[in-house]
mmCIF entry with sequence, helices, sheets and N, C-alpha, C, O atoms, coordinates in Angstrom:
data_MODEL
# 
_entry.id   MODEL 
# 
_entity.id                         1 
_entity.type                       polymer 
_entity.pdbx_number_of_molecules   1 
# 
_entity_poly.entity_id                      1 
_entity_poly.type                           'polypeptide(L)' 
_entity_poly.nstd_linkage                   no 
_entity_poly.nstd_monomer                   no 
_entity_poly.pdbx_seq_one_letter_code       
;(UNK)(UNK)(UNK)(UNK)(UNK)(UNK)(UNK)(UNK)(UNK)(UNK)(UNK)(UNK)(UNK)(UNK)(UNK)(UNK)
(UNK)
;
_entity_poly.pdbx_seq_one_letter_code_can   XXXXXXXXXXXXXXXXX 
_entity_poly.pdbx_strand_id                 A 
# 
loop_
_entity_poly_seq.entity_id 
_entity_poly_seq.num 
_entity_poly_seq.mon_id 
_entity_poly_seq.hetero 
1 1  UNK n 
1 2  UNK n 
1 3  UNK n 
1 4  UNK n 
1 5  UNK n 
1 6  UNK n 
1 7  UNK n 
1 8  UNK n 
1 9  UNK n 
1 10 UNK n 
1 11 UNK n 
1 12 UNK n 
1 13 UNK n 
1 14 UNK n 
1 15 UNK n 
1 16 UNK n 
1 17 UNK n 
# 
_struct_asym.id          A 
_struct_asym.entity_id   1 
# 
_struct_conf.conf_type_id            HELX_P 
_struct_conf.id                      HELX_P1 
_struct_conf.pdbx_PDB_helix_id       AA1 
_struct_conf.beg_label_comp_id       UNK 
_struct_conf.beg_label_asym_id       A 
_struct_conf.beg_label_seq_id        8 
_struct_conf.pdbx_beg_PDB_ins_code   ? 
_struct_conf.end_label_comp_id       UNK 
_struct_conf.end_label_asym_id       A 
_struct_conf.end_label_seq_id        16 
_struct_conf.pdbx_end_PDB_ins_code   ? 
_struct_conf.beg_auth_comp_id        UNK 
_struct_conf.beg_auth_asym_id        A 
_struct_conf.beg_auth_seq_id         8 
_struct_conf.end_auth_comp_id        UNK 
_struct_conf.end_auth_asym_id        A 
_struct_conf.end_auth_seq_id         16 
_struct_conf.pdbx_PDB_helix_class    1 
_struct_conf.details                 ? 
_struct_conf.pdbx_PDB_helix_length   9 
# 
_struct_conf_type.id          HELX_P 
_struct_conf_type.criteria    ? 
_struct_conf_type.reference   ? 
# 
loop_
_atom_site.group_PDB 
_atom_site.id 
_atom_site.type_symbol 
_atom_site.label_atom_id 
_atom_site.label_alt_id 
_atom_site.label_comp_id 
_atom_site.label_asym_id 
_atom_site.label_entity_id 
_atom_site.label_seq_id 
_atom_site.pdbx_PDB_ins_code 
_atom_site.Cartn_x 
_atom_site.Cartn_y 
_atom_site.Cartn_z 
_atom_site.occupancy 
_atom_site.B_iso_or_equiv 
_atom_site.pdbx_formal_charge 
_atom_site.auth_seq_id 
_atom_site.auth_comp_id 
_atom_site.auth_asym_id 
_atom_site.auth_atom_id 
_atom_site.pdbx_PDB_model_num 
ATOM 1  N N  . UNK A 1 1  ? -90.339 -37.392 -72.770 1.00 0.00 ? 1  UNK A N  1 
ATOM 2  C CA . UNK A 1 1  ? -89.220 -36.816 -73.399 1.00 0.00 ? 1  UNK A CA 1 
ATOM 3  C C  . UNK A 1 1  ? -89.493 -35.413 -73.768 1.00 0.00 ? 1  UNK A C  1 
ATOM 4  O O  . UNK A 1 1  ? -90.180 -35.184 -74.763 1.00 0.00 ? 1  UNK A O  1 
ATOM 5  N N  . UNK A 1 2  ? -88.993 -34.415 -73.019 1.00 0.00 ? 2  UNK A N  1 
ATOM 6  C CA . UNK A 1 2  ? -89.136 -33.068 -73.207 1.00 0.00 ? 2  UNK A CA 1 
ATOM 7  C C  . UNK A 1 2  ? -88.071 -32.473 -73.985 1.00 0.00 ? 2  UNK A C  1 
ATOM 8  O O  . UNK A 1 2  ? -86.917 -32.760 -73.663 1.00 0.00 ? 2  UNK A O  1 
ATOM 9  N N  . UNK A 1 3  ? -88.281 -31.663 -74.990 1.00 0.00 ? 3  UNK A N  1 
ATOM 10 C CA . UNK A 1 3  ? -87.140 -30.964 -75.711 1.00 0.00 ? 3  UNK A CA 1 
ATOM 11 C C  . UNK A 1 3  ? -87.473 -29.442 -75.663 1.00 0.00 ? 3  UNK A C  1 
ATOM 12 O O  . UNK A 1 3  ? -87.966 -28.917 -74.665 1.00 0.00 ? 3  UNK A O  1 
ATOM 13 N N  . UNK A 1 4  ? -87.192 -28.814 -76.729 1.00 0.00 ? 4  UNK A N  1 
ATOM 14 C CA . UNK A 1 4  ? -87.446 -27.416 -76.862 1.00 0.00 ? 4  UNK A CA 1 
ATOM 15 C C  . UNK A 1 4  ? -88.964 -27.197 -76.952 1.00 0.00 ? 4  UNK A C  1 
ATOM 16 O O  . UNK A 1 4  ? -89.775 -28.112 -76.815 1.00 0.00 ? 4  UNK A O  1 
ATOM 17 N N  . UNK A 1 5  ? -89.290 -25.907 -77.195 1.00 0.00 ? 5  UNK A N  1 
ATOM 18 C CA . UNK A 1 5  ? -90.703 -25.620 -77.363 1.00 0.00 ? 5  UNK A CA 1 
ATOM 19 C C  . UNK A 1 5  ? -91.319 -26.480 -78.637 1.00 0.00 ? 5  UNK A C  1 
ATOM 20 O O  . UNK A 1 5  ? -90.801 -26.456 -79.753 1.00 0.00 ? 5  UNK A O  1 
ATOM 21 N N  . UNK A 1 6  ? -92.333 -27.135 -78.350 1.00 0.00 ? 6  UNK A N  1 
ATOM 22 C CA . UNK A 1 6  ? -92.931 -28.055 -79.522 1.00 0.00 ? 6  UNK A CA 1 
ATOM 23 C C  . UNK A 1 6  ? -94.283 -27.503 -79.907 1.00 0.00 ? 6  UNK A C  1 
ATOM 24 O O  . UNK A 1 6  ? -94.820 -26.629 -79.226 1.00 0.00 ? 6  UNK A O  1 
ATOM 25 N N  . UNK A 1 7  ? -94.805 -27.979 -80.934 1.00 0.00 ? 7  UNK A N  1 
ATOM 26 C CA . UNK A 1 7  ? -96.096 -27.426 -81.379 1.00 0.00 ? 7  UNK A CA 1 
ATOM 27 C C  . UNK A 1 7  ? -97.237 -28.201 -80.721 1.00 0.00 ? 7  UNK A C  1 
ATOM 28 O O  . UNK A 1 7  ? -96.961 -29.145 -79.981 1.00 0.00 ? 7  UNK A O  1 
ATOM 29 N N  . UNK A 1 8  ? -98.389 -27.883 -80.932 1.00 0.00 ? 8  UNK A N  1 
ATOM 30 C CA . UNK A 1 8  ? -99.530 -28.644 -80.226 1.00 0.00 ? 8  UNK A CA 1 
ATOM 31 C C  . UNK A 1 8  ? -99.489 -30.098 -80.463 1.00 0.00 ? 8  UNK A C  1 
ATOM 32 O O  . UNK A 1 8  ? -99.596 -30.853 -79.496 1.00 0.00 ? 8  UNK A O  1 
ATOM 33 N N  . UNK A 1 9  ? -99.348 -30.555 -81.632 1.00 0.00 ? 9  UNK A N  1 
ATOM 34 C CA . UNK A 1 9  ? -99.270 -31.853 -82.117 1.00 0.00 ? 9  UNK A CA 1 
ATOM 35 C C  . UNK A 1 9  ? -98.079 -32.537 -81.460 1.00 0.00 ? 9  UNK A C  1 
ATOM 36 O O  . UNK A 1 9  ? -98.147 -33.631 -80.900 1.00 0.00 ? 9  UNK A O  1 
ATOM 37 N N  . UNK A 1 10 ? -96.926 -31.756 -81.584 1.00 0.00 ? 10 UNK A N  1 
ATOM 38 C CA . UNK A 1 10 ? -95.703 -32.370 -80.959 1.00 0.00 ? 10 UNK A CA 1 
ATOM 39 C C  . UNK A 1 10 ? -95.820 -32.485 -79.553 1.00 0.00 ? 10 UNK A C  1 
ATOM 40 O O  . UNK A 1 10 ? -95.365 -33.498 -79.021 1.00 0.00 ? 10 UNK A O  1 
ATOM 41 N N  . UNK A 1 11 ? -96.371 -31.588 -78.850 1.00 0.00 ? 11 UNK A N  1 
ATOM 42 C CA . UNK A 1 11 ? -96.509 -31.596 -77.500 1.00 0.00 ? 11 UNK A CA 1 
ATOM 43 C C  . UNK A 1 11 ? -97.156 -32.981 -77.093 1.00 0.00 ? 11 UNK A C  1 
ATOM 44 O O  . UNK A 1 11 ? -96.631 -33.685 -76.230 1.00 0.00 ? 11 UNK A O  1 
ATOM 45 N N  . UNK A 1 12 ? -98.198 -33.307 -77.681 1.00 0.00 ? 12 UNK A N  1 
ATOM 46 C CA . UNK A 1 12 ? -98.874 -34.737 -77.370 1.00 0.00 ? 12 UNK A CA 1 
ATOM 47 C C  . UNK A 1 12 ? -97.871 -35.732 -77.576 1.00 0.00 ? 12 UNK A C  1 
ATOM 48 O O  . UNK A 1 12 ? -97.756 -36.611 -76.722 1.00 0.00 ? 12 UNK A O  1 
ATOM 49 N N  . UNK A 1 13 ? -97.076 -35.729 -78.650 1.00 0.00 ? 13 UNK A N  1 
ATOM 50 C CA . UNK A 1 13 ? -96.126 -36.739 -78.958 1.00 0.00 ? 13 UNK A CA 1 
ATOM 51 C C  . UNK A 1 13 ? -95.181 -36.828 -77.842 1.00 0.00 ? 13 UNK A C  1 
ATOM 52 O O  . UNK A 1 13 ? -94.913 -37.903 -77.307 1.00 0.00 ? 13 UNK A O  1 
ATOM 53 N N  . UNK A 1 14 ? -94.667 -35.691 -77.481 1.00 0.00 ? 14 UNK A N  1 
ATOM 54 C CA . UNK A 1 14 ? -93.620 -35.568 -76.392 1.00 0.00 ? 14 UNK A CA 1 
ATOM 55 C C  . UNK A 1 14 ? -94.016 -36.341 -75.175 1.00 0.00 ? 14 UNK A C  1 
ATOM 56 O O  . UNK A 1 14 ? -93.185 -37.032 -74.586 1.00 0.00 ? 14 UNK A O  1 
ATOM 57 N N  . UNK A 1 15 ? -95.248 -36.248 -74.782 1.00 0.00 ? 15 UNK A N  1 
ATOM 58 C CA . UNK A 1 15 ? -95.752 -36.737 -73.494 1.00 0.00 ? 15 UNK A CA 1 
ATOM 59 C C  . UNK A 1 15 ? -95.715 -38.304 -73.767 1.00 0.00 ? 15 UNK A C  1 
ATOM 60 O O  . UNK A 1 15 ? -95.315 -38.998 -72.832 1.00 0.00 ? 15 UNK A O  1 
ATOM 61 N N  . UNK A 1 16 ? -96.068 -38.897 -74.879 1.00 0.00 ? 16 UNK A N  1 
ATOM 62 C CA . UNK A 1 16 ? -96.125 -40.310 -75.187 1.00 0.00 ? 16 UNK A CA 1 
ATOM 63 C C  . UNK A 1 16 ? -94.789 -40.807 -75.489 1.00 0.00 ? 16 UNK A C  1 
ATOM 64 O O  . UNK A 1 16 ? -94.438 -41.931 -75.130 1.00 0.00 ? 16 UNK A O  1 
ATOM 65 N N  . UNK A 1 17 ? -94.008 -39.991 -76.155 1.00 0.00 ? 17 UNK A N  1 
ATOM 66 C CA . UNK A 1 17 ? -92.516 -40.491 -76.378 1.00 0.00 ? 17 UNK A CA 1 
ATOM 67 C C  . UNK A 1 17 ? -91.848 -40.741 -75.083 1.00 0.00 ? 17 UNK A C  1 
ATOM 68 O O  . UNK A 1 17 ? -90.682 -41.135 -75.055 1.00 0.00 ? 17 UNK A O  1 
# 
């Protein structure tokens, strides 16, 4: 689930989400 620019931690969650 990719959205707008996410933070380092958020980026990891985006890949798993």
